[in-house]
KOLBAGU-177913 format. One line per 5 residues: number of its first residue (from 1); their letters; for each residue z, y, x of C-alpha. Coordinates in pm, whole numbers. Layout:
BEGIN
NUM = a = Z Y X  ...
end
This chain:
BEGIN
1 = mrlqn = 9971 8218 10022  9868 8286 10380  10037 8640 10503  9800 8867 10727  9847 9099 10997
6 = yaldq = 9727 9414 11018  9645 9504 11337  9390 9793 11477  9333 9910 11161  9216 9550 10985
11 = wvtgi = 9388 9253 10810  9373 8957 11031  9472 8587 10976  9709 8430 11268  9521 8133 11361
16 = gsgta = 9657 7804 11355  9932 7649 11166  10185 7903 11073  10579 7946 10990  10639 7774 10590
21 = lihav = 10741 8053 10368  11020 7906 10138  11127 8034 9750  11491 8106 9839  11554 7992 9458
26 = tgdvi = 11344 7675 9404  11287 7595 9761  10968 7577 9723  10656 7624 9950  10515 7952 9894
31 = geass = 10317 8031 10168  10319 8095 10564  10287 8328 10850  10098 8393 11190  10040 8567 11456
36 = agldf = 9884 8373 11678  9584 8529 11793  9659 8872 11756  9618 9090 12083  9922 9262 12131
41 = rlmae = 9876 9486 12421  9552 9614 12207  9813 9692 11920  10018 9919 12129  9694 10102 12279
46 = hartv = 9530 10147 11975  9845 10305 11806  9917 10520 12113  9544 10644 12163  9425 10662 11748
51 = ggptl = 9723 10658 11574  9942 10892 11768  9711 11217 11845  9601 11216 11499  10026 11211 11435
56 = rrmtf = 10115 11433 11657  9826 11702 11536  10008 11727 11193  10260 11949 11157  10627 11852 11028
61 = herar = 10539 11971 10693  10213 11807 10673  10408 11472 10789  10668 11565 10583  10359 11579 10267
66 = mlkal = 10234 11261 10424  10611 11082 10362  10609 11279 9989  10232 11120 9921  10342 10751 10007
71 = aqhlm = 10711 10742 9827  10509 10874 9518  10276 10575 9573  10513 10328 9631  10723 10432 9325
76 = ahkee = 10447 10367 9154  10366 10003 9228  10780 9950 9275  10754 9705 8980  10467 9446 9207
81 = fyals = 10745 9479 9431  11031 9355 9225  10879 9049 9132  10804 8919 9476  11193 9056 9549
86 = aatga = 11312 8742 9344  11186 8517 9574  11406 8641 9848  11711 8519 9638  11815 8940 9556
91 = trqds = 11889 8989 9213  11721 9292 9052  12020 9509 9128  11970 9389 9523  11623 9466 9474
96 = wvdie = 11693 9789 9402  11846 9859 9688  11586 9771 9915  11319 9852 9708  11394 10204 9548
101 = ggigt = 11641 10255 9788  11353 10231 10083  11142 10475 9892  11407 10712 9828  11516 10733 10201
106 = lftya = 11084 10869 10240  11173 11111 9964  11498 11235 10149  11300 11270 10467  10997 11461 10329
111 = srgrr = 11234 11693 10189  11463 11743 10497  11102 11782 10711  10999 12054 10492  11343 12259 10457
116 = efpne = 11495 12155 10814  11175 12151 11075  10927 12430 11167  10580 12394 10983  10506 12302 11374
121 = tfyvd = 10406 12028 11626  10760 12053 11790  11087 12160 11720  11319 12394 11916  11664 12289 11960
126 = gplep = 11940 12540 11955  11956 12926 12088  11834 13107 12376  11985 13030 12693  12070 13339 12932
131 = lskgg = 12002 13205 13251  12054 13601 13452  12241 13899 13441  11960 14143 13377  11823 13895 13112
136 = tfvar = 11476 13864 13307  11513 13480 13287  11625 13314 12975  11539 12910 12833  11478 12696 12531
141 = hicvp = 11512 12337 12461  11218 12205 12274  11196 11915 12132  10813 11735 12144  10697 11389 11980
146 = legva = 10701 11096 12266  10368 10975 12348  10399 10583 12266  10432 10375 11991  10743 10306 11797
151 = vhina = 10835 9873 11760  11010 9827 11444  11203 9518 11436  11341 9427 11096  11618 9185 10961
156 = fnfpc = 11572 8961 10662  11790 9098 10430  11626 9412 10313  11247 9368 10401  11154 9688 10206
161 = wgmle = 11440 9921 10309  11415 9804 10678  11120 9915 10733  11106 10254 10530  11435 10396 10644
166 = klass = 11249 10382 11023  10943 10471 10939  11075 10791 10775  11221 10891 11075  10942 10795 11374
171 = flagv = 10648 10927 11155  10818 11253 11020  10868 11275 11436  10507 11200 11479  10498 10872 11614
176 = paivk = 10315 10556 11507  10442 10202 11382  10418 9829 11497  10679 9714 11201  10814 9334 11305
181 = patvt = 11007 9193 10991  11166 8904 11001  10921 8603 10899  11151 8448 10677  11117 8775 10382
186 = sylte = 10790 8897 10551  10579 8814 10254  10751 9108 10033  10682 9367 10393  10354 9213 10381
191 = amvrs = 10265 9325 10004  10469 9686 10062  10228 9751 10388  9912 9635 10217  9994 9889 9940
196 = midsg = 10044 10161 10190  9715 10105 10356  9520 10080 10038  9674 10412 9968  9482 10553 10214
201 = ilpkg = 9725 10801 10299  9858 10725 10648  9603 10807 10916  9406 10522 11107  9637 10398 11400
206 = tlqli = 9996 10520 11214  10083 10199 11121  10065 9765 11232  10241 9479 11115  10378 9174 11247
211 = cgsag = 10349 8884 11011  10543 8591 11273  10657 8579 11638  10605 8912 11837  10477 8737 12138
216 = dllsh = 10448 8900 12448  10451 9282 12260  10761 9392 12430  10578 9329 12817  10322 9594 12725
221 = lneqd = 10558 9902 12644  10577 10189 12857  10809 10459 12907  10676 10673 12618  10723 10390 12347
226 = ivaft = 11032 10318 12152  11194 9992 11979  11444 10026 11696  11599 9636 11633  11824 9551 11316
231 = gsaat = 11961 9196 11358  12208 8996 11498  12417 9141 11804  12290 8808 12009  11928 8867 11980
236 = gqmlk = 11979 9233 11994  12178 9199 12339  11871 9006 12453  11570 9207 12341  11744 9515 12525
241 = tspsi = 11774 9332 12846  11402 9246 12849  11230 9313 13134  11015 9619 13068  11287 9759 12832
246 = vtnsi = 11543 9791 13140  11243 9822 13424  11091 10129 13189  11406 10301 13041  11225 10284 12712
251 = rfnme = 11489 10378 12421  11670 10090 12214  11820 10182 11926  12034 9892 11799  12165 9834 11469
256 = adsln = 12363 9476 11468  12551 9278 11200  12933 9364 11236  13265 9277 11145  13352 9488 10903
261 = csilg = 13641 9594 10726  13792 9715 10393  14176 9858 10441  14440 9912 10116  14642 10154 10155
266 = pdaip = 15019 10096 10189  15064 10321 9849  14801 10126 9641  14989 9893 9527  14914 9660 9191
271 = gteef = 14878 9851 8856  14764 10141 9083  14369 10304 9032  14267 10226 9396  14439 9891 9368
276 = dlfik = 14164 9813 9144  13909 10032 9325  14011 9806 9667  13945 9461 9451  13597 9580 9284
281 = evvre = 13447 9696 9606  13556 9404 9788  13370 9121 9575  13105 9353 9517  13053 9378 9888
286 = mttka = 13101 8978 9897  12853 8919 9640  12577 9185 9655  12278 8985 9843  12509 8727 9809
291 = gqkct = 12674 8905 10144  12395 8897 10324  12410 9270 10438  12536 9384 10781  12770 9640 10606
296 = airrt = 12881 9424 10405  13302 9376 10400  13413 9048 10649  13769 9179 10667  14021 9235 10394
301 = ivprg = 14324 9405 10556  14608 9479 10287  14970 9555 10356  15241 9270 10399  15383 9157 10093
306 = tedav = 15056 9237 9874  14854 8956 10006  14921 8737 9723  14840 8970 9454  14515 9038 9633
311 = iaals = 14393 8697 9638  14511 8643 9328  14289 8970 9167  13990 8876 9433  13986 8508 9305
316 = arlak = 13977 8600 8893  13706 8841 8991  13525 8574 9196  13553 8325 8978  13385 8502 8681
321 = ttign = 13100 8625 8918  12745 8419 8763  12545 8244 9036  12209 8156 9053  11827 8238 8951
326 = pavdg = 11817 8627 8959  11577 8602 8725  11789 8501 8436  12037 8740 8285  12352 8756 8351
331 = vrmgp = 12338 8675 8711  12513 8867 8976  12429 8663 9298  12122 8505 9403  12129 8252 9694
336 = lasrt = 12076 8332 10026  11741 8396 10200  11691 8076 10322  11846 7684 10389  11879 7771 10773
341 = qvhdv = 12074 8057 10666  12326 7778 10410  12358 7647 10739  12452 7870 10970  12716 8074 10764
346 = gaaaq = 12829 7755 10666  12884 7664 10988  13060 7990 11086  13237 7983 10788  13397 7655 10899
351 = rirsa = 13545 7822 11237  13706 8091 11075  13876 7880 10821  13986 7689 11159  14221 7992 11199
356 = selvf = 14270 8076 10838  14401 7900 10558  14126 7866 10233  14206 8033 9885  13882 8025 9693
361 = ggddn = 13579 7831 9711  13446 7612 9977  13300 7337 9820  12982 7247 9596  13205 7269 9268
366 = yavvg = 13025 7572 9134  12802 7647 8871  12425 7715 8945  12235 7884 8627  11872 7856 8610
371 = adrta = 11834 7670 8920  11900 7319 9125  12133 7438 9348  12057 7153 9647  11707 7304 9643
376 = gaffg = 11771 7651 9688  11901 7806 9923  12226 7864 9737  12603 7948 9864  12929 8030 9727
381 = pmlma = 13182 8288 9803  13467 8142 9999  13750 8387 10065  14014 8289 10332  14364 8422 10457
386 = cadpf = 14482 8469 10796  14870 8499 10795  14873 8628 11130  14547 8795 11203  14690 8938 11585
391 = khhep = 14742 8567 11652  14428 8450 11539  14082 8623 11679  13841 8392 11481  13812 8632 11170
396 = hdiea = 13763 8914 11415  13501 8722 11634  13279 8549 11432  13071 8647 11107  12985 8446 10831
401 = fgpvn = 12640 8622 10767  12724 8550 10389  12966 8577 10047  13239 8504 10301  13580 8691 10339
406 = tvmpy = 13939 8676 10509  14218 8869 10386  14496 8953 10667  14795 9140 10613  14944 9439 10809
411 = anvdd = 15277 9589 10862  15247 9939 10931  14998 10167 10926  14920 10168 11317  14863 9762 11247
416 = aiala = 14625 9822 10999  14430 10067 11269  14526 9794 11533  14333 9539 11317  14066 9754 11214
421 = rlgrg = 13984 9818 11609  13983 9436 11630  13624 9414 11517  13509 9577 11881  13274 9818 11672
426 = slcgs = 13159 9817 11329  12921 10011 11086  13124 10098 10838  13490 10063 10725  13669 10187 10398
431 = lftad = 14017 10262 10294  14154 10260 9995  14478 10557 9948  14590 10822 9752  14765 10919 10052
436 = sdvar = 14598 11198 10223  14816 11153 10564  14743 10837 10562  14363 10853 10597  14416 11108 10790
441 = qvvlg = 14600 10845 11037  14398 10596 10949  14053 10806 11031  14128 10934 11304  14262 10553 11455
446 = vapwh = 13952 10398 11389  13664 10638 11404  13626 10575 11782  13492 10199 11672  13305 10271 11366
451 = grllv = 12998 10437 11251  13086 10536 10931  13415 10525 10708  13437 10583 10320  13766 10684 10195
456 = ldrts = 13799 10635 9847  14029 10740 9555  14012 10769 9166  13851 11150 9240  13538 11014 9440
461 = akest = 13525 10688 9272  13289 10766 9003  13026 10966 9228  13095 10744 9518  12800 10511 9654
466 = ghgsp = 12997 10263 9800  13130 10075 10109  12797 9939 10224  12596 10228 10119  12414 10387 10424
471 = mptlv = 12241 10683 10367  11959 10887 10486  12167 11224 10535  12460 11001 10754  12420 10834 11061
476 = hggpg = 12415 10403 11057  12505 10239 11334  12783 10218 11528  12968 10139 11866  13050 9802 12068
481 = raggg = 12931 9455 11869  12768 9706 11614  12483 9778 11865  12590 10154 11995  12287 10275 11819
486 = eelgg = 12236 10543 11544  11981 10549 11286  11912 10794 10949  12176 11087 10992  11854 11358 10880
491 = srsvm = 11708 11518 11148  11938 11303 11400  11746 10995 11406  11423 11194 11420  11486 11308 11760
496 = hymqr = 11547 10953 11860  11191 10970 11864  11144 11283 12049  11164 11398 12389  11384 11735 12478
501 = tavqg = 11288 11925 12723  11440 12229 12863  11202 12544 12907  11283 12798 13144  11097 13130 13232
506 = spsvv = 11089 13507 13128  11187 13619 12749  10811 13620 12683  10703 13338 12852  10938 13184 12638
511 = aaitr = 10861 13342 12354  10488 13277 12343  10557 12904 12431  10764 12824 12106  10598 13131 11885
516 = ewvrg = 10967 13273 11805  11078 13602 11943  11343 13634 12142  11528 13904 12234  11401 14058 12627
521 = aeest = 11030 13938 12486  10744 14193 12448  10728 14412 12139  10454 14557 11938  10446 14811 11679
526 = havhp = 10216 14880 11401  10116 15212 11225  10196 15018 10892  10522 14964 10814  10577 14564 10805
531 = freyf = 10650 14541 10435  10275 14643 10388  10141 14383 10533  10047 14035 10443  10171 13748 10570
536 = eeltv = 9849 13693 10807  9883 14021 10934  10207 14001 11076  10256 13912 11453  10539 13781 11610
541 = getlv = 10765 14012 11823  10591 14294 11574  10923 14594 11586  11021 14883 11325  11236 15123 11466
546 = tksrt = 11380 15322 11182  11531 15686 11150  11858 15728 11171  12214 15778 10896  12521 15887 11017
551 = itldd = 12835 15702 10802  13032 15939 10645  13407 15941 10494  13220 16018 10127  13018 15676 10200
556 = iekfa = 13297 15464 10245  13496 15607 9931  13228 15527 9713  13144 15193 9815  13503 15075 9785
561 = alsgd = 13509 15258 9428  13123 15083 9363  13215 14733 9498  13565 14682 9426  13709 14629 9811
566 = tfyah = 14017 14890 9890  14094 14670 10130  14350 14913 10378  14163 14926 10669  13881 15132 10449
571 = mddea = 14099 15351 10289  14405 15406 10451  14385 15588 10769  14760 15551 10948  14727 15169 10805
576 = aksng = 14448 15125 11000  14597 15233 11304  14904 15025 11317  14703 14702 11330  14613 14804 11664
581 = iftgr = 14271 14699 11597  14112 15025 11458  14160 15409 11593  14167 15504 11206  13969 15440 10888
586 = vahgy = 13628 15187 10926  13292 15135 10698  13294 14817 10494  13049 14551 10698  12908 14505 10389
591 = fvvsa = 12846 14893 10347  12643 14894 10687  12428 14590 10590  12337 14763 10279  12298 15154 10420
596 = aaglf = 12067 14954 10725  11870 14763 10398  11803 15117 10315  11679 15237 10659  11396 14925 10671
601 = vdpal = 11287 14871 10334  10957 15011 10223  11057 15098 9833  10678 15071 9699  10553 14760 9561
606 = gpvla = 10356 14528 9822  10329 14164 9954  10675 14144 10049  10878 13975 9721  11221 13914 9812
611 = nygle = 11475 13929 10047  11668 13556 10031  11938 13585 10247  12034 13670 10618  12180 13433 10884
616 = nlrfv = 12435 13507 11137  12581 13744 11019  12891 13910 11211  13064 14218 11240  13207 14248 11552
621 = kpvyp = 13258 14652 11613  13366 14904 11431  13196 15167 11238  13364 15494 11174  13289 15751 10974
626 = gdtih = 13051 16019 11215  12868 15675 11387  12501 15728 11321  12315 15352 11258  11993 15312 11336
631 = vrltv = 11767 14963 11251  11518 14737 11469  11341 14515 11262  11147 14230 11447  10953 13997 11313
636 = kqkta = 11099 13651 11452  10886 13397 11351  10648 13341 11066  10637 12971 10883  10422 12936 10641
641 = ketlr = 10597 12682 10379  10455 12436 10077  10275 12650 9789  10428 12618 9488  10191 12922 9330
646 = tldap = 10001 13175 9443  9931 13499 9367  9541 13630 9395  9525 13962 9592  9165 14222 9543
651 = srpai = 8945 14067 9809  9205 13825 9981  9233 13466 9938  9517 13341 9713  9839 13361 9937
656 = aidyl = 10206 13148 9840  10456 13358 9717  10697 13115 9675  10881 12958 10000  10587 13142 10232
661 = ttnlv = 10758 13348 10424  10841 13538 10723  11173 13446 10961  11275 13799 11031  11549 13879 11283
666 = laitl = 11761 14239 11200  11920 14372 11491  12135 14701 11446  12227 14983 11714  12532 15217 11609
671 = sasph = 12566 15501 11806  12939 15636 11799  12831 15961 12082  12576 16009 12292  12747 15789 12558
676 = stv = 12792 15473 12377  12620 15211 12149  12775 14961 11964
end
């Protein structure tokens, strides 16, 4: 099997001899990969000139639907990827995280794209910013897609998820991508990319793939391009300082392997549920993907005096871990990705061992089921203990990227915090405690050094996703050694591929640019009530000014009887005066809103079906009996959303009635006298 690259919308075989691809379980050569002969300059230009313009013409909702279709296609073909994933040494559960976890990320961003972003090609970020006293000079921030290519450089441990979690953000933002997976497991990435291309879902120029060296690709990037890297801190730092990256101020997001820790709270003594949960999670993080996770627990921090109990419990559980060929039933841990990794992990473990005591593993005296240990890339779990973790820095500085962990004691909570911080920046950390005061102290103490923190107790354990599971809705990254980057996190990661620009001008100009009415912008009136108009007939800025209504004491008392809200400020004149805020009984805020609705609603059956809620509703000034109110109802924004069902109107095309809505701004003016309005 010779892998192919996907460049300029065609599959291309690299010339010359390639890098051998080795089956992690059997040690057999299963293929080779080469990118020799690719023109990286043309690939970058193709993405910018073909894929980019097409994606940018699509709205967020269209791009979100593209992601959903892609996810559905990949899910239908998932068993093909599972079969190939076994060659990487992954168990079925390992592969589930990589394959279905990655596809699930596409689904998540497809949903978020339709819920959190407009049906536009750009995004309006934040509220209107007034810049002048008279309100004639204002500003808003808009986010538009960068007009370059996203280069995604991924690690070997998650050949599917690593690619898909980056593509979800860049595609939703409207930026095409060139994917460079780690060569050692690139055969699985190539299979998934081939399936995506065969689906016909992606526009031309949207996705390209390099199986092999990236050559001089980075030297051809410019100011509009983006690089997202996952891998070792050393490699990331080398790439980040590339001349083109520095000279062109190219956005570089780095998610690097880190020395993540898990802390056992002082209350979680042996015999507690939290202690048992801690032991289970540490072992799971050591053995899942054979410890080849950037989020895996490398440092286990426990109260002094519990070391022996922790080591005994961890050792007992590790001893029951069945190692071998993932294709064999009962195998819970497969091999590392390659023999090179076996050497690298072993060398790093020996350096840690120089400052620690080996308490479990560390030799070849472990059984391998269904495979030859010497032929495959197997590595048995190693557990070490460092009695003086403040004196010896090896466990805090050296990462063995495999099933290797070091137990270290702390005297008090402040010591535990200090030890966690010695990792100099981590992707994630976890704390097992039932004491909320301890949780607060630890979280606030270590948060500056972590991208994500899990606090686990018996209440959340059953539904917890665990220490090492990045979630699409949460940031994935961390400071310092972890790279200083931020991936995932819902809409946050989409913004990484967009330019935020402040737009200044008059309210009408800003409204015209953003297609969203703002106060002070031009308004229009129609002869027809807006509730009698169809979606396509409404215009942004269209305003209805209603008749007036005077609020009476009888209104207040009837609303109190109907709602059951008899708060003293509404019912007792003297009590209302006594609080120093009101001058007497006031109307219920919700009654004012209800009365306002009665003013602006057209009661007859028409195109409008329902009001699904109000946003930014505030009761900022009191309304007293005798005050008169009227309503200004303005069309703020029109957002056509995904159609779930349609309604056929006479002489009109079918229009969506589920999630096809108009967002309206309600400005309520309350007149207390001819000289004051509130």
